Structures are given as structure tokens and as C-alpha cells.
NUTORTOR-730427 format. One line per 2 residues: number of its first residue (from 1); their letters; for each residue z, y negated, x of C-alpha. Coordinates in Angstrom, 1 decimal. Example, Ala and Ser with C-alpha at 12.3 -4.5 7.8 and 13.67 -1.06 7.14 Angstrom:
NUTORTOR-730427
1	as	7.8 4.5 12.3 | 7.1 1.1 13.7
This chain:
NUTORTOR-730427
1	mp	-49.7 -30.6 -23.5 | -47.1 -27.4 -23.4
3	vg	-43.5 -28.4 -24.2 | -42.3 -27.9 -20.9
5	yf	-43.5 -27.2 -17.6 | -41.7 -24.9 -14.7
7	sl	-42.0 -25.1 -11.0 | -40.9 -22.0 -8.9
9	il	-40.5 -23.3 -5.2 | -39.7 -20.4 -2.7
11	ha	-38.0 -21.3 0.5 | -39.1 -19.0 3.1
13	hl	-37.6 -19.9 6.4 | -35.8 -17.9 9.0
15	pf	-34.9 -19.5 12.6 | -36.8 -18.5 15.8
17	vr	-35.8 -15.5 17.4 | -37.8 -14.1 20.0
19	hp	-36.2 -12.0 23.0 | -39.7 -10.9 25.8
21	ey	-36.5 -10.4 28.0 | -35.4 -7.0 25.8
23	pe	-37.4 -4.7 25.0 | -35.5 -4.6 21.5
25	fl	-33.7 -7.3 19.9 | -30.8 -7.0 16.6
27	ee	-31.5 -10.4 15.4 | -35.5 -10.0 15.8
29	dw	-34.9 -7.2 13.0 | -34.1 -10.2 11.2
31	ly	-37.6 -10.8 10.7 | -39.3 -7.6 10.3
33	ea	-37.3 -6.8 7.7 | -38.3 -9.8 5.5
35	it	-41.6 -8.8 6.1 | -41.1 -5.8 5.2
37	ev	-39.0 -6.4 2.0 | -39.9 -10.1 0.8
39	yl	-43.5 -11.4 2.4 | -45.5 -8.6 2.1
41	pi	-44.2 -7.7 -1.2 | -44.5 -11.2 -2.8
43	if	-48.4 -12.0 -1.0 | -49.3 -7.8 -2.5
45	il	-47.8 -9.4 -6.0 | -49.5 -12.7 -6.1
47	qn	-52.6 -11.2 -4.7 | -52.9 -9.1 -7.6
49	lh	-51.8 -11.4 -10.0 | -54.7 -14.0 -9.0
51	ea	-57.4 -11.1 -9.3 | -56.5 -10.0 -12.9
53	gt	-56.9 -13.8 -14.0 | -53.3 -13.9 -14.8
55	rp	-53.1 -17.4 -13.1 | -49.8 -17.4 -11.1
57	rl	-49.3 -20.5 -9.6 | -45.9 -22.3 -7.4
59	am	-44.7 -23.8 -4.4 | -43.5 -22.6 -1.1
61	nv	-42.3 -23.9 1.8 | -43.5 -21.4 4.8
63	sp	-40.9 -22.9 7.7 | -41.8 -24.3 11.1
65	pl	-40.4 -21.2 13.0 | -41.4 -19.1 10.4
67	ce	-45.3 -19.7 11.1 | -44.5 -19.6 14.6
69	ml	-43.4 -16.0 14.6 | -45.5 -14.7 12.3
71	ad	-48.6 -16.1 14.2 | -46.4 -14.9 17.7
73	pl	-48.6 -11.8 19.5 | -45.2 -10.2 20.6
75	lq	-43.7 -9.6 17.5 | -46.6 -8.9 15.6
77	tr	-46.5 -6.0 17.3 | -43.2 -5.3 18.0
79	yt	-43.1 -5.5 13.9 | -45.8 -3.2 13.6
81	rh	-43.6 -0.7 15.6 | -40.8 -1.2 13.2
83	ie	-42.9 -0.5 10.9 | -44.2 2.5 12.0
85	nl	-41.0 3.9 12.6 | -39.4 3.4 9.4
87	ld	-42.4 5.0 7.9 | -41.8 8.0 9.8
89	la	-38.2 8.1 8.5 | -39.6 7.3 4.9
91	rk	-41.8 10.5 5.5 | -38.8 12.6 7.2
93	el	-36.9 11.5 4.3 | -39.2 12.6 1.7
95	ar	-38.8 16.2 2.7 | -35.4 15.9 3.2
97	tr	-34.6 14.8 -0.1 | -37.3 17.1 -1.8
99	ae	-35.5 19.9 -0.7 | -31.4 18.9 -0.4
101	ap	-31.0 16.2 -2.8 | -33.4 16.1 -5.4
103	ef	-31.4 13.0 -7.3 | -32.6 10.6 -4.2
105	ep	-36.3 11.9 -4.3 | -37.8 9.2 -6.8
107	aa	-36.2 6.5 -4.3 | -37.6 8.3 -1.4
109	km	-41.2 8.4 -2.7 | -41.2 4.9 -3.9
111	yv	-40.3 4.1 0.2 | -43.4 6.2 1.6
113	dn	-45.8 4.3 -1.1 | -44.6 0.8 -0.6
115	ls	-44.1 1.0 3.2 | -47.5 3.0 3.5
117	as	-49.2 0.6 1.5 | -47.2 -2.7 3.3
119	ld	-48.3 -0.9 6.2 | -52.3 -0.9 5.1
121	lw	-51.6 -4.6 4.2 | -51.1 -5.6 7.3
123	nd	-53.2 -4.0 9.6 | -56.3 -3.9 7.8
125	ry	-56.0 -7.4 5.1 | -54.5 -9.6 6.9
127	gr	-55.0 -8.3 11.4 | -51.1 -8.6 11.4
129	nl	-50.7 -12.5 10.9 | -49.4 -13.1 7.2
131	in	-50.1 -16.6 7.4 | -53.6 -15.7 6.9
133	af	-52.1 -14.2 3.5 | -50.4 -17.4 3.0
135	re	-53.1 -19.7 3.7 | -55.7 -18.0 1.5
137	lq	-53.1 -17.8 -1.7 | -53.0 -21.9 -1.3
139	de	-56.4 -22.0 -0.7 | -57.4 -19.9 -4.1
141	gv	-54.7 -22.2 -6.0 | -51.9 -19.4 -6.6
143	le	-49.6 -22.1 -3.8 | -48.9 -24.9 -2.8
145	ii	-47.7 -24.7 0.5 | -45.3 -27.8 2.2
147	tc	-43.5 -27.7 5.0 | -39.9 -28.5 6.6
149	ca	-37.8 -29.9 8.9 | -39.2 -28.6 12.7
151	th	-36.4 -26.1 13.2 | -35.0 -26.5 10.4
153	gf	-32.7 -29.4 11.4 | -30.5 -31.1 9.4
155	mp	-31.3 -34.3 9.1 | -27.9 -36.3 8.4
157	li	-26.5 -35.0 11.3 | -28.9 -35.5 13.5
159	st	-28.1 -38.8 15.5 | -31.1 -40.5 16.6
161	ve	-33.8 -42.2 14.2 | -36.4 -40.6 17.0
163	sr	-34.8 -37.6 16.9 | -35.2 -37.2 13.1
165	ra	-38.8 -38.2 13.0 | -39.6 -35.5 15.9
167	qv	-38.3 -33.5 13.1 | -41.1 -34.6 10.4
169	sv	-43.6 -34.9 13.1 | -43.6 -32.0 14.6
171	av	-43.7 -30.0 11.4 | -46.7 -31.8 9.6
173	qn	-48.5 -31.1 13.1 | -47.7 -27.0 13.1
175	yk	-48.6 -27.3 9.7 | -51.9 -28.5 10.6
177	kh	-52.5 -26.3 12.7 | -51.6 -23.2 10.6
179	fg	-52.8 -23.9 7.5 | -55.6 -26.6 8.5
181	rh	-54.7 -29.3 5.8 | -51.9 -31.7 5.8
183	pr	-49.2 -31.2 3.8 | -48.1 -33.0 0.4
185	gi	-44.1 -32.0 0.5 | -41.7 -31.4 2.6
187	wl	-38.4 -28.6 1.8 | -35.8 -30.8 3.6
189	ae	-33.7 -28.5 5.5 | -30.2 -27.2 3.2
191	ca	-31.9 -29.9 0.6 | -30.1 -31.9 2.6
193	ye	-30.4 -35.9 2.4 | -29.1 -39.4 3.0
195	pg	-31.0 -42.6 2.3 | -33.8 -43.4 5.1
197	ve	-34.7 -40.0 5.4 | -37.6 -40.7 3.0
199	dl	-39.0 -43.5 4.7 | -39.8 -41.3 7.8
201	lk	-41.2 -38.7 5.0 | -43.8 -42.0 4.1
203	dh	-44.8 -42.8 7.5 | -45.9 -39.2 8.0
205	gi	-47.8 -38.5 4.9 | -45.3 -36.6 2.8
207	ey	-45.6 -37.0 -1.0 | -42.3 -35.7 -2.1
209	fi	-38.9 -33.5 -1.1 | -36.9 -31.0 -2.3
211	ad	-33.4 -32.1 -3.1 | -30.2 -31.0 -4.6
213	th	-29.1 -31.6 -8.1 | -26.7 -34.4 -7.4
215	ai	-29.7 -36.1 -5.4 | -30.5 -37.8 -8.5
217	ly	-27.9 -36.9 -11.1 | -25.6 -39.8 -9.0
219	gd	-28.6 -42.1 -8.0 | -29.0 -45.8 -8.8
221	pr	-30.0 -46.3 -11.4 | -29.2 -42.9 -13.8
223	pr	-31.9 -41.0 -14.7 | -33.3 -41.3 -17.6
225	yg	-34.3 -37.3 -17.8 | -31.3 -36.0 -15.6
227	vh	-32.8 -33.5 -13.4 | -35.3 -32.5 -15.8
229	ap	-38.4 -34.9 -14.3 | -38.8 -35.8 -11.1
231	iv	-37.7 -39.5 -9.0 | -39.7 -41.6 -7.1
233	cp	-37.8 -43.7 -4.6 | -38.5 -47.0 -3.7
235	ng	-40.8 -46.5 -1.3 | -42.9 -44.0 -3.7
237	va	-42.1 -40.6 -2.4 | -40.7 -38.5 -4.9
239	vf	-37.8 -35.9 -5.4 | -37.9 -33.2 -7.0
241	ar	-34.3 -32.1 -7.5 | -32.4 -28.4 -8.8
243	dv	-31.8 -27.1 -12.5 | -28.4 -25.8 -12.1
245	et	-28.9 -23.0 -15.3 | -32.1 -21.2 -13.4
247	sq	-30.1 -21.2 -10.3 | -27.1 -19.6 -11.5
249	qv	-29.2 -16.9 -13.7 | -31.4 -15.8 -10.8
251	ws	-29.3 -16.6 -8.0 | -25.8 -15.6 -8.2
253	ae	-24.5 -11.8 -7.7 | -21.6 -12.1 -10.4
255	ig	-23.0 -13.7 -13.5 | -27.4 -13.4 -12.9
257	yp	-29.8 -10.9 -12.6 | -29.1 -9.3 -9.3
259	gn	-25.9 -8.2 -10.3 | -27.0 -5.8 -12.9
261	dl	-25.8 -2.1 -12.2 | -29.3 -0.7 -12.8
263	yr	-30.5 -2.8 -9.4 | -30.0 -1.4 -6.1
265	ef	-26.8 -1.9 -4.0 | -27.9 -3.4 -1.3
267	yr	-25.2 -2.7 1.4 | -25.3 1.4 1.2
269	di	-27.6 1.8 3.6 | -29.2 5.2 5.6
271	gw	-28.5 3.5 8.9 | -24.4 4.0 8.3
273	da	-24.5 7.7 5.8 | -26.9 9.8 7.6
275	pm	-25.8 12.3 10.6 | -26.6 10.4 13.9
277	dy	-28.5 13.0 15.4 | -30.9 12.8 12.4
279	le	-31.1 8.8 13.2 | -31.2 8.8 16.9
281	ph	-35.1 8.9 17.3 | -35.3 5.8 14.9
283	lh	-32.9 3.7 16.3 | -32.9 1.5 19.0
285	ad	-32.4 2.3 22.1 | -28.7 1.8 22.3
287	kt	-28.1 4.4 19.5 | -26.3 1.6 17.9
289	rr	-25.9 2.4 13.9 | -27.5 -0.5 11.5
291	hl	-29.4 -0.9 8.6 | -32.3 0.4 8.3
293	gl	-33.9 -0.6 5.1 | -33.9 3.2 3.3
295	ky	-30.9 2.8 0.8 | -30.5 5.1 -1.9
297	hr	-27.6 4.0 -4.5 | -27.5 1.6 -7.5
299	it	-25.1 -1.6 -7.7 | -23.3 0.9 -10.7
301	gk	-20.5 -1.7 -11.0 | -19.0 -4.1 -8.8
303	dv	-15.8 -2.6 -9.1 | -17.0 1.2 -8.2
305	pq	-16.6 2.1 -4.6 | -19.6 3.0 -2.2
307	nq	-18.7 6.5 -2.1 | -18.9 6.5 -6.0
309	kk	-22.3 5.0 -6.4 | -24.8 6.5 -8.6
311	py	-28.3 7.6 -7.4 | -30.9 4.9 -7.4
313	rp	-33.3 5.1 -10.3 | -36.3 2.9 -9.2
315	dl	-38.0 3.6 -12.7 | -34.7 2.0 -14.5
317	ar	-35.1 -1.2 -12.2 | -38.3 -1.7 -13.2
319	ek	-37.9 -1.6 -17.2 | -34.6 -3.6 -16.2
321	aa	-36.6 -6.5 -14.1 | -39.1 -6.7 -16.9
323	en	-36.3 -7.2 -19.4 | -34.4 -10.0 -17.2
325	am	-38.5 -11.4 -16.7 | -38.5 -11.2 -20.7
327	hf	-35.1 -12.9 -21.2 | -35.7 -15.7 -18.0
329	ig	-39.0 -16.9 -20.1 | -37.2 -16.8 -23.5
331	er	-34.1 -19.0 -22.1 | -36.4 -21.6 -20.7
333	ik	-38.2 -22.1 -24.1 | -35.3 -22.3 -25.5
335	qa	-33.9 -25.1 -22.7 | -37.8 -26.6 -22.6
337	yq	-37.2 -27.3 -26.8 | -34.0 -28.9 -26.8
339	lr	-34.3 -31.3 -23.7 | -37.8 -32.0 -25.1
341	en	-35.8 -33.1 -27.9 | -33.3 -34.6 -26.2
343	fg	-36.2 -37.0 -24.1 | -37.3 -38.2 -27.3
345	gh	-41.1 -36.1 -26.9 | -41.0 -36.4 -22.7
347	pp	-42.1 -32.9 -21.6 | -39.2 -31.8 -19.4
349	lv	-39.6 -29.7 -16.0 | -37.2 -27.6 -14.9
351	vs	-37.3 -27.1 -11.1 | -35.9 -23.8 -9.5
353	py	-36.0 -23.3 -5.9 | -35.1 -20.4 -4.2
355	da	-34.6 -19.1 -0.6 | -37.3 -16.3 -0.5
357	el	-35.3 -14.1 1.0 | -33.7 -13.5 -2.1
359	fg	-36.6 -11.7 -3.7 | -36.6 -8.2 -1.7
361	hw	-34.1 -8.1 0.5 | -30.7 -9.1 -1.1
363	wf	-32.4 -8.3 -4.6 | -35.0 -5.2 -3.7
365	eg	-36.4 -6.2 -7.5 | -36.9 -9.7 -7.2
367	pq	-40.8 -9.4 -6.3 | -41.0 -7.4 -9.6
369	fv	-39.4 -9.5 -11.0 | -41.6 -12.8 -10.4
371	df	-44.4 -10.3 -11.1 | -42.8 -9.4 -14.6
373	ff	-42.5 -13.3 -14.7 | -45.9 -14.7 -14.5
375	rk	-47.4 -11.6 -16.6 | -45.6 -12.7 -19.2
377	lh	-45.7 -16.2 -19.0 | -49.3 -15.4 -18.9
379	yd	-49.8 -13.5 -22.4 | -46.8 -13.9 -24.0
381	qs	-46.2 -17.5 -24.9 | -48.0 -21.2 -24.4
383	ei	-44.5 -23.7 -24.6 | -43.9 -23.3 -20.2
385	ea	-46.5 -24.2 -17.8 | -46.1 -23.2 -14.1
387	it	-47.1 -25.8 -12.1 | -46.3 -27.1 -8.6
389	pg	-44.7 -30.5 -7.6 | -48.1 -32.0 -6.9
391	dl	-49.2 -30.7 -9.8 | -47.2 -33.0 -11.7
393	ld	-47.9 -35.8 -9.4 | -51.2 -35.4 -10.1
395	sg	-50.5 -35.5 -14.1 | -50.3 -38.7 -14.2
397	lp	-46.8 -38.2 -16.1 | -44.9 -42.1 -15.3
399	iq	-41.6 -41.7 -13.1 | -38.7 -43.4 -12.7
401	iq	-38.2 -45.4 -9.7 | -34.2 -45.0 -8.4
403	qp	-32.6 -44.4 -5.0 | -31.1 -40.7 -4.5
405	ta	-28.1 -40.4 -3.2 | -26.4 -38.7 0.2
407	ss	-26.5 -34.6 -1.1 | -27.3 -31.4 0.4
409	wg	-27.5 -27.6 -1.8 | -24.3 -26.4 0.1
411	ea	-21.0 -25.6 -0.7 | -19.6 -28.4 -2.7
413	gy	-22.6 -30.4 -2.6 | -22.1 -32.5 0.5
415	fk	-21.7 -31.7 4.3 | -18.9 -30.0 5.3
417	vw	-20.9 -26.2 5.7 | -22.7 -27.9 8.8
419	ln	-20.0 -30.1 9.7 | -16.6 -28.6 9.9
421	eg	-13.4 -27.3 12.4 | -15.2 -24.1 12.9
423	ns	-19.2 -25.6 14.1 | -18.1 -29.5 15.0
425	wm	-17.8 -28.8 18.6 | -22.0 -28.1 18.4
427	yp	-22.4 -31.9 18.0 | -21.1 -34.0 21.2
429	yq	-23.8 -31.6 23.2 | -26.3 -31.9 20.3
431	hd	-26.3 -35.5 19.8 | -26.0 -36.6 23.9
433	ae	-29.7 -34.6 24.0 | -30.6 -36.2 21.4
435	rr	-29.8 -39.2 23.4 | -31.3 -38.8 26.6
437	mt	-34.7 -36.6 25.5 | -35.2 -40.5 23.7
439	ey	-34.6 -41.7 27.4 | -36.9 -39.7 29.3
441	an	-40.0 -39.9 27.0 | -39.3 -43.7 27.2
443	ry	-39.7 -43.3 30.9 | -42.7 -41.5 31.0
445	ag	-44.3 -42.1 27.9 | -46.5 -44.8 29.8
447	ta	-47.3 -42.9 32.7 | -51.0 -41.6 33.7
449	eg	-50.6 -37.5 32.2 | -53.1 -36.5 35.3
451	gn	-50.1 -37.8 37.9 | -47.2 -36.4 36.3
453	al	-48.6 -33.2 35.0 | -45.4 -31.5 36.0
455	sy	-43.1 -34.1 34.5 | -44.8 -33.8 31.1
457	ri	-44.4 -30.1 31.5 | -40.9 -30.3 31.7
459	ld	-40.8 -33.0 28.8 | -42.9 -31.2 26.2
461	qm	-40.5 -28.3 27.0 | -37.5 -30.5 27.0
463	ar	-38.6 -31.1 23.4 | -38.5 -27.5 22.5
465	el	-35.4 -26.5 23.4 | -33.7 -29.8 21.9
467	ll	-35.8 -29.0 18.8 | -34.4 -25.0 18.5
469	aq	-30.7 -25.7 19.5 | -30.8 -28.6 16.0
471	ss	-31.9 -25.3 13.8 | -28.8 -25.6 10.9
473	dw	-28.4 -22.1 11.1 | -26.3 -21.8 14.0
475	af	-23.6 -23.7 12.4 | -24.2 -22.5 9.4
477	qi	-23.7 -18.8 10.2 | -20.7 -19.6 12.4
479	yq	-19.4 -21.4 9.1 | -19.9 -18.5 7.4
481	gt	-18.4 -16.0 10.3 | -21.7 -13.6 10.2
483	tv	-23.3 -13.1 13.7 | -20.7 -15.9 15.1
485	ey	-21.5 -15.3 18.8 | -25.1 -14.7 18.3
487	ss	-25.2 -18.3 17.0 | -23.0 -19.7 19.0
489	rr	-25.1 -18.5 22.0 | -28.2 -19.3 21.2
491	fq	-27.3 -23.3 20.6 | -25.2 -23.4 23.9
493	sh	-28.7 -21.8 25.9 | -31.0 -23.9 24.6
495	ih	-28.7 -27.3 25.8 | -28.4 -25.4 28.7
497	rf	-31.8 -25.0 29.5 | -32.3 -28.5 28.5
499	nl	-29.9 -29.9 31.0 | -31.6 -27.6 33.1
501	la	-35.2 -29.5 32.6 | -33.8 -32.6 33.0
503	em	-32.7 -31.8 36.4 | -35.8 -30.6 37.3
505	ld	-37.4 -34.0 35.6 | -35.0 -36.3 37.9
507	ma	-35.9 -33.5 40.8 | -39.9 -33.8 40.2
509	aa	-39.1 -37.7 40.0 | -38.0 -38.0 43.0
511	sg	-40.3 -35.9 45.6 | -43.4 -35.4 43.4
513	ei	-42.6 -31.4 43.3 | -40.2 -29.0 42.3
515	pa	-38.6 -25.7 44.6 | -40.2 -22.9 43.7
517	ek	-37.5 -21.1 42.8 | -37.0 -23.5 40.1
519	le	-40.4 -23.5 38.9 | -40.6 -19.7 38.6
521	ll	-37.4 -20.6 36.4 | -39.0 -23.5 34.1
523	ee	-42.0 -20.8 33.8 | -39.0 -17.6 32.4
525	ie	-38.1 -20.2 30.2 | -41.3 -21.3 28.9
527	kr	-42.4 -17.7 28.2 | -39.0 -17.1 25.9
529	dt	-38.1 -20.2 24.1 | -43.0 -20.7 23.4
531	if	-42.4 -22.0 19.8 | -45.0 -25.2 19.0
533	qe	-47.6 -25.0 21.6 | -48.8 -28.0 20.3
535	id	-46.0 -30.6 21.1 | -46.1 -34.1 22.8
537	fr	-42.8 -35.5 24.5 | -44.0 -38.3 23.3
539	vy	-42.6 -37.7 19.6 | -39.2 -38.9 20.9
541	ss	-40.1 -42.2 22.5 | -38.9 -45.2 20.6
543	ta	-43.0 -46.6 20.2 | -44.1 -43.7 19.2
545	gs	-43.8 -44.8 15.1 | -44.9 -48.1 15.2
């Protein structure tokens, strides 16, 4: 038995952003940037580690909205165009830096190499669908893929048990569609928990969920091993909580690894630095400057102005990533020995959950850190073993029974990020739609589908609109002050479409049909919000869980 266990958990999630009504859409770039900078590098590294025999092992949530986007043919086509365009720009940049700015040539060459390899992986190995890659890594024993609330809905702020249940039920069904098996665990959106949620999880066969530190620390009774062992709720669902020390070491840009002077500066981008006529062929049709992803400067120092940043050196940054990985492992070994002594010989588990997008997007060298971490974990030590939450449940180690407390991983640990003076206006509309969805579901759940095909179709789309409105991303971005206009508009649009659909449903009930223009509107809404084609509105009925 090792001295201790370590569980890396990556939370891969983006809100469902798909705008077929426009040839290009700025917020769709969120997905394209994450594929290029995060998902493809992580997949490539994990596959190479596995094939080299280094036995990487970690858990990863691939959220249902992300799964639906990765599997969407329209977004796959648009991403292909995006990466081909970026590679063309990178090749231009390599020629330019060689001739005019040799201090930036190593970074330019790195971008050409990385993007060329990514395009080959995207087109050839994975057939433009990264679900294939994640599923392959799970089948090979590298990943334990868990699910998330269906649209990243913030469970404590959902007003009805039927709507909470739908967030779980739809997620489980979507996971089965994409991964061909039942999920063992779930990442509750924003790690937001309040007592009672575990009953919904158990009803859907979920064995464990990920929570924030104080869910266990302040639970009842007091946890015997703090957060360094899971607990089991009285109903048998296990809880794994975040370790504070590892969170700060990797997450914090101030005191953590990502803030090192040698690492790539995120905010200095060619999209703002290069002449407009040079960039124009690579911009959207509106010719507006934006981040393009080619960045040539290093952090240099947190107080150094952007115009004084030094050139980025990929070789030095890679060496620093290896150094940080070794330091991280050393700290985990010291932590494990200390905790094991304090626990009277019980092996501790350190749970380290992070947003996957930290690794590669915000912290460009993050995937390299993961690579070095698993290599050094395999070859340079034997005290720490990397496992997943499911592995620990299978180990037979005794687990304390406890009732965890309400919590989230947001600022101050509770719910204020998602319910405050800036976004509280959203919830009366959301809660009204939740109540009405169950009323309609109850009314139609017992009717014959054959005679109500149009009504069933409308109800299924109403369920999609409600789920999309419930995404915690909208309230979060409003609180953060980022994309406030877009997030507000998205929430309002889904509520508006829900209400339009409800009017259509009432019209169909009264006359058995709806006017042609209403049918055209229904088709347009269905083509826009295509998420969860497998959905059944009856999941919202009061009897669905019985």
C-alpha cells in the first residue's frame, strides 16, 4: 500500500453556444479555443503516456453541453475552418519572425508544430469528434469519465424537485448516449450542494459526487480525516471534497505555478499587436480585432507593463513545467507522510479538482505539467499512487458516514456568486418556467403519443429551453462582469422561447394544430437549440421518479 493517494479531477465544461443563424459568432470561439489549447493537448499527452506504459490515471467530467457541442456536425465543420485558418496565420508568422523578429521565432515554430499536430489528430485519428478520444481513453483505463448537471444548472437555486431531477436524469441519459455506459460519478455544477441532492443522485445510480472543502469539514459528525478521505451520505452516496493546499499551488495566478515569470503571458496576443491589414484575412467578417491565440511574450513579472514583456521561450517554460511538476510531487509526498502520521496509519487521499480549461488556455504550460507529473509519478517515486474516486470506492477502505453541509466552490464558499444584486432578476422567470414545465408535463404525460405528436414535439423543445436557461454560466458571467450582455440575452432568449412554445402548446390543445407561421417558428427554434435530441419531456412530470 502506498503512503497516500492522489486524485486529479478535471472539469471540462463550456456553456452550449451554437448559432447557426450566423456564419461566424464570437462566443463560439470559446469552444474552438478550448479544443485547440486544452482538449487536444490533454488527449494527446494522456494517449502518449498510456502508450509509453506510464499508467496515468485521473477522473474527468466532460459535461453534457460540451459533449453535445463536440458531437455537433456544424460546430465540427466550423472548428475545422478555425484551426486551418489559425495554422495559415502561424505559418505566415514563422516566415515573418525568421526575417524580421528572430527573438520570436521559437514561439512561432512551436505554434506551427502544435497546430499541425492538432489538425492531424482532429481530422485523422479522431474523425473530428473528440468524444471518440475521451471514450477511447476511458476504455483503456486512463480516464474515469463522470457527468455533470445536464446544463450545469446550479442545483440549490432550482426551485422544484422535478427540475432538479431532470438535471440529473437528462445528464445520465446523455452520458449513456455518448459513452455507452452508466456514469459512476457526477460533478455537481459549481460543486454546489445542499442536503437532499444526494437522494436524486442515488435514484439515478450515481455513486459519488465532487464537493468543495467545507461540504465535509462542516458536516455532521465531524470528519475523522478532514477532507483527506471521502465520506458517505446516510443514503450511501459518497462525497469527495477539494484539498485546499493543492488548489492554491496550481490554481492561484498569484502564489501558484501559473504565475511564474517564464510562462506565457495570456493577455498579450497577436490579434491586438499586429497591423490590421496583416490580420484581416484571419479575422471574422466584421474585421474586429480579437484574441487569436498566438502569443509571443512571457509573464516576465506581475508588475511589468504589457509593452515591456520579454519574448516567450518555449524551452525555458518547458523546463519550468518539469521543475514545478517535481516540486508538486515532492509536496504531495511530504503531505502524505504528515497526514498518515496524523491519521494513525490510515492512507490519506488528496483530491485535486480543477477546471480543465486552466490547463492550456489560462495556463499554457498546464498540459506539459500534467505530462511531467504522471511521468515522474511513475518513474521517480513509489509513495503516491494516482487513483480515481471510483478506484477508492472499489478498494474496500472503510468510509465514514456523514451528512455534508450546503456549499459551493464559489467565492466565500456558498451561493452569492450565483444569487446577488446583479443577477437576482433572473430567478423569478426561471422558477416560473420550472413550475409551468411540470404542470404541462403532468397534463400530457399520460396521453397517447400518437395522437399528440405535435404537442410532444413542442414539450420536448420547452424542456430544452428550460434546461438552457438554467445554465449557471449566465449568472456567473454576469457576476464576473464578463460577457454580461451576451449572458443576459441568452437567458432572456431561452425564457422567451419557452413562453412562445407554451403559447403554441395551448393553441395546439385548443384546435389540434397551429398556424403555418407558428410551425415555421417551431422549426427555427429546434434548429437553433439542438441540444439533447434524446430528451423526453416526461422527465419533468411529478410521477417520473416514482
